[in-house]
N, C-alpha and C positions, 0 to 999 in steps of 0.2 A: 361383676368380681368378686370376689370371695374377699371380706374387710383381716379376717383373719391372718390370709395368708400375706394381702398387703404388709399385716402389721407386724409378722414374723420375718418379710424380709426386711422389711426398716430396722426394725431389731438388729439382725443379722449386718447389714450395712453400716449401722453404726459402729458396733461387735468392734467388727473390723475396725474401722474407721479409730478408734481407739486405740484397739491394739500397735496400728499401725505410729499412732502419735506416741502410745507409750516408747514405746521399741526407737523413735529418732531422738524422743526425748534423750531416753539412758546410752545413744551412742552417744550424743552434745555431750552431754555429763563425763563419758569418761572418758573422750578426747579433750574437754578442758582439767579432767582433772591429771588425767596421764601429762599433759604443756605444763603445771604445776610442777608437775614431780620430777619433770624431766630439767625444768630449771634446778632443782635442789638436789639433785643428782651427785656436782661433783662437790658441794658439803657433807652430805650424806658418805658418799666414798672416801672422801677424806676421813670424816668421823669411825670410822667401819675399821678401816684402816691403821685407826691411833696415829693419824698425822695430825700434827700440833700448830697451829702459828697464830701469832698475836695480831696487832692495829696494820694495817694492812698501811700502805703506802698513798698518799691522797693522789692521785689525778684529772686533778680539773685546770693544773696549765696544760697548755701544747709547748713541745718541743719540736726541734729543727735538728736535719743533717748542717753537721759545721764543717769547713776545708778548715784544714788546719796545715804548722809547716814545722818544721824543726828549727830551734832558735839557731845559730851565728854566733856565736863568745867572739867575747872582742878583747882583749890583753887589760882594757883602759875598764873592766869589767870587772876584771880581777886584783889588778894591783894595790886600791885599797882593804884586801882585806890581810890582815895582817897573822903570822903565825903558820901560815900556808907554804907552800910550792903550788906551782899550778902545773899543768899541761894541757895544751888545747887539743889534740890531735887535726885533726878536719876540720876541727871548727864549732864541730855539733856538738861534741862534750867537751865538761869540765874534770881533769882529772885531778884530784889536791893529795898531797903527804901532808901531815899536821906534824910539826915540830915537834909539839907538847902532844902523845897523847891520851886521846877524853876518855878514863876509867868507865867503864859499866859494873853495876853494880852486879849480884849472883842473880837475881831475878828482875830481867830487865822490865822496866814499862818504860813507853813510848814517850811520856814526858820528859824522860833523864835528856832525853836530846834535845828536847822541845826549843829551850834558850839558844841553844847554840844552835841551831837550824834557820832561825829567826834574825838573831845577827851575823852570820856566820853566810848564809848561804843564798845564792840570789833566786830572788820572788820566794823562800821559805818560806813563808807561808799561803803556799797553794798547795804543800808535801804533807801528804797525808800518809798515815804509818800506813804499810800493807803484812808484812812480816819478818820475824825474825828467824833464819835458819841457821842452827849450833853448829852443823855438819861443815858450811859452807862458811862460815864464819861472816856472815852477809844479814846486816840489815837494811829492809826496803821500806821506799814510799813512792806510792807513784802523783803525780801533779793532780791538782783535781782543776775545775773549771765552773765556775758559779754550783759552787757545791757538791760538783758530780767527778768522778775520779775516771780516768782511763785508763780499762783494766789490764793490765799486761800491754803498755803500749811502753819499749822502748827508747822513744824518743820522749817520755816523760819520766822519767822514774831518778830516782834518787836512792845509793846505796853505798850504805857503811859497810867497809870490813874490819872486822877486829881480831887482835890477836891472842894467844893462849890466855894468855894473860886477860882477858876481859879488856882489851884497850883498841880504842878504835882508833887507827894509825892511817887511813885513808878514805878518801870518800869519790865517787865518782856523779858525774849528774848530768842529765839532757832535761832540752826544756819543749816543749809545742807554743806555737805561736795561733792563736786564731785569727784564718784569715778571712772571711768570711761564713753568717748564716745562710744558706743555701735553704734553694722549695722553702713555704708556704709553711706558718707552723704548722703539726698537726696533731694528731689527738693519739692520747699512750693507750696502748694496749692493757687495761683492768688486770693488775695484780692478781687476780682470784684467776685470770686465764691464760696470765703465763705457768702459774703453780699446776693448774691444766694439761697445758703441755707438757711438761713433767712428769705429769703425773700419767697421761697414756703414753708418755715414752717409756714410763718403769722407771723415770729417773730419782722419783720418792717414792723410799720402802716404806711396808710397816713398822709403825712407830718411831718413824723420824722425828723431825722438827727447828719447824724452820726458827732462825735462830735469828736472821735479818734478811733483812729485802731492802734495794736500796737501786735508785737510778743512780746508773752511770753512761762511759762512752767508752766502746770499742769499734775497733778499723774496719769499713766501710769497704773500700779501692783504697788502696795504693797507687800515687802517682810517682812520676820522678820528681819531681821537690815539693809532694804537697800530699795528703791523701785527705781522703771525706772521710769521719768520723758517724756513727751513728746510738741515736739513746738506748742505753742497755740494761735491764733489771737483771739485776745481782742476787742471785737467791743461796744463801748462806745458809747449810743443811747441817745441823746437830754441829754450828761452832767449828767445825773445820772441814767441812768439800763446800764449794764454791759453783756453784751452776747457773748459765749467762743464755737469757731472753733476750732477743731482738725486740725492743720497747714498742714497733710499728708496726714487723709485719709478724709477730709468734713464733721465728725460727727459735730451734737451739742453736745455742752458738758454742762451740767450743773453742777456745782460751786460753794459751800457751802464754808464757814468754818469747818462745822463740818467735810467736806471732805480733802484729803491730806494729812493723818495722817501717820505717821512711827507705826507701835504695837511694840513695844520691848519686 
């Protein structure tokens, strides 16, 4: 056998093997780099579209679905409050008229009503300011549970009515009672994934700024005398628009003041 031919065959064989190994290495490296880039894609897209956000909420704590019901008020709960006349309607709401109107400043701040709410409203410390509507003459608060707001829930709402003289003349209140915590505690959808959901749906426009990001509750199921609420991410955009994402499933939720109402 010609030794030079054998040597040539070995050299060619090893050369082909080296080429194959280099090819496999390059493919593996590219795949790894692709995975790394894929993890950073959302942040890059947000940055490229000049969509900014601050520190995102911590999601170490697990949450649960809640079963809640509208509270039925009694006259005993209102008769101790002075300076107001009350109507309980069907019992699930308090409608009160102030004997002496409460004057607001021209540049209203929620702190103006804080003391009044704590002193005169049932469980007043559980309500958080939501909005002021000058056209409708209303100031709206929503109830909280464990520092989480019941978003757009008409059964967990406190509404003040003010006149053309900027005086609060009356209010209406509803209140939710917690019946039970349902199911086992579940992991929350990470805030960044909630942003990803909104971004993919085209709900985050270029140059948007996330101005607030918090966890609350929205209605999942309406029953006859109770309903189930689910943890919900509220993402405030540019200080004026609220977007909502189911904090377990990652679905975008469309909430309004006409939703989340218990039907008795």
